[in-house]
PAZAPA-4460 file (N, C-alpha, C; in steps of 0.05 Angstrom, whole numbers, plus 32768, in hexadecimal, padded with zeros to 4 digits):
% residues 63
    n_x    n_y    n_z   ca_x   ca_y   ca_z    c_x    c_y    c_z   seq   type   mol
   800D   7FED   8002   8003   7FFF   8000   8013   801C   7FFD     1      X     A
   8007   802D   7FEF   8019   803F   7FF3   8011   8059   8006     2      X     A
   8032   806B   8010   801F   807F   8027   8028   8095   801C     3      X     A
   8022   80AE   8027   802A   80C0   801F   802B   80D5   8035     4      X     A
   8046   80E6   802E   8051   80EF   804C   8038   810D   8043     5      X     A
   802D   811E   8058   8023   8138   8049   802E   8148   8060     6      X     A
   8032   8163   8053   804A   817D   8062   802D   8192   8056     7      X     A
   8028   819A   806D   800F   81B1   806B   8015   81D3   8078     8      X     A
   801D   81DF   8069   8027   8200   807B   800F   820C   8072     9      X     A
   8003   820E   8094   7FF4   821E   8096   7FE2   823D   808B    10      X     A
   7FCF   8253   8086   7FDC   826B   8084   7FDB   8272   80A2    11      X     A
   7FDD   826E   80B4   7FE2   8275   80D2   8003   826F   80D5    12      X     A
   8011   8262   80C2   802A   825D   80C5   8032   8248   80D1    13      X     A
   8020   8238   80DA   8020   8217   80EF   8025   8207   80D3    14      X     A
   8033   81ED   80DE   803A   81D2   80CE   802C   81C5   80D5    15      X     A
   8024   81A6   80C4   8019   8191   80C6   802C   817D   80BE    16      X     A
   8022   816E   80BE   8036   815A   80B4   8024   8138   80BA    17      X     A
   801A   812A   80A4   801D   810E   80AC   8017   8100   80A1    18      X     A
   8011   80E3   809E   801A   80CD   8089   7FFE   80C6   8089    19      X     A
   7FEF   80C4   8072   7FE0   80B8   805F   7FDA   809D   8052    20      X     A
   7FC4   808F   804D   7FCC   807D   8032   7FB6   808D   801D    21      X     A
   7FAE   809F   8019   7F9F   80B4   8005   7FB5   80C9   8001    22      X     A
   7FB7   80C2   7FE4   7FBE   80DE   7FD0   7FAF   80F6   7FD7    23      X     A
   7FB2   8104   7FDE   7FA6   8120   7FE3   7FAB   8133   7FC9    24      X     A
   7FBC   8131   7FBE   7FBC   813C   7FA2   7FAD   8133   7F86    25      X     A
   7FAA   8114   7F85   7F8D   8116   7F7A   7F6F   810F   7F89    26      X     A
   7F6F   810C   7FA4   7F5B   8103   7FA9   7F4A   8118   7FA5    27      X     A
   7F1E   8117   7FAC   7F0D   8127   7FA1   7F09   812C   7FBE    28      X     A
   7F0B   815B   7FAE   7F01   8166   7FC4   7EE7   8163   7FC7    29      X     A
   7EE0   816C   7FE8   7EBE   816E   7FEB   7EC3   818C   7FE7    30      X     A
   7EAE   8196   7FE1   7E9B   81B1   7FE9   7E8B   81B2   7FF7    31      X     A
   7E95   81BE   8019   7E79   81BC   8032   7E7A   81E0   8031    32      X     A
   7E62   81EE   802D   7E61   8204   8031   7E71   8219   802B    33      X     A
   7E7A   821E   800F   7E8A   8224   8002   7EAF   8228   800B    34      X     A
   7EB2   8212   8015   7ED1   820A   801B   7EDB   81F7   8011    35      X     A
   7EEC   81EC   800F   7EF0   81CA   7FFA   7F08   81C3   8018    36      X     A
   7EF6   81A5   8018   7F06   8193   802D   7F16   817D   801B    37      X     A
   7F1F   8168   8024   7F28   8152   801E   7F2C   813C   803B    38      X     A
   7F1E   8128   8041   7F1C   810E   804C   7F2B   8101   8044    39      X     A
   7F48   80F1   8052   7F4E   80DC   8049   7F4A   80C6   8053    40      X     A
   7F4E   80A7   804A   7F41   808E   8054   7F4C   8092   8076    41      X     A
   7F5A   8098   8076   7F68   8093   80A0   7F5A   80A4   80B1    42      X     A
   7F46   80C0   80A2   7F3E   80DB   80B1   7F46   80EA   80B7    43      X     A
   7F59   80F3   80A5   7F63   810C   809F   7F54   811F   8093    44      X     A
   7F4E   813F   809D   7F41   814F   808F   7F50   8162   8086    45      X     A
   7F49   8165   8077   7F60   8184   8064   7F4D   8198   805F    46      X     A
   7F4B   81AB   8064   7F45   81C4   8061   7F53   81D6   804F    47      X     A
   7F4F   81E0   8030   7F60   81E9   8028   7F55   820E   8030    48      X     A
   7F42   821A   8038   7F47   822E   8048   7F57   823C   8045    49      X     A
   7F68   8225   8066   7F81   8235   807C   7FA1   8224   806D    50      X     A
   7F9C   8214   805D   7FB7   8213   8043   7FB9   8226   8042    51      X     A
   7FDC   822E   8046   7FE7   8242   8032   7FFB   822B   8022    52      X     A
   8004   8218   8021   801A   8202   8012   801D   81DF   801D    53      X     A
   8012   81CF   8008   801D   81BB   800C   802B   81A6   8001    54      X     A
   803B   8196   8002   804C   8189   7FF5   803B   8162   7FFE    55      X     A
   8044   814F   7FED   8042   8138   7FED   8053   8131   7FE8    56      X     A
   805D   8113   7FF7   8075   8102   7FF2   8070   80ED   7FEA    57      X     A
   806B   80DA   7FDD   805B   80C5   7FD7   8072   80A9   7FE7    58      X     A
   8071   8095   7FEF   8080   8085   8001   8078   8069   7FF6    59      X     A
   8086   8061   7FE9   807D   803E   7FD9   8074   802B   7FF3    60      X     A
   8088   802E   8003   8086   801B   801C   8078   8012   8036    61      X     A
   8070   8000   8043   8058   8004   8057   8069   8007   8070    62      X     A
   8064   801B   807F   8064   8028   809A   8057   801F   80A9    63      X     A
***
């Protein structure tokens, strides 16, 4: 199973980093009340309202 390391820089300067099995670059975005979100299979929720920059690194091995 592929894993993806996601690094997010928020507009307020905070940084988040997590590992997920969902490729957030190609995941379908959901629009709720005008905001865009992605919900990963392992239940991380990303709100693009607060994201300044996001990078994704693909890992091909199991962790």
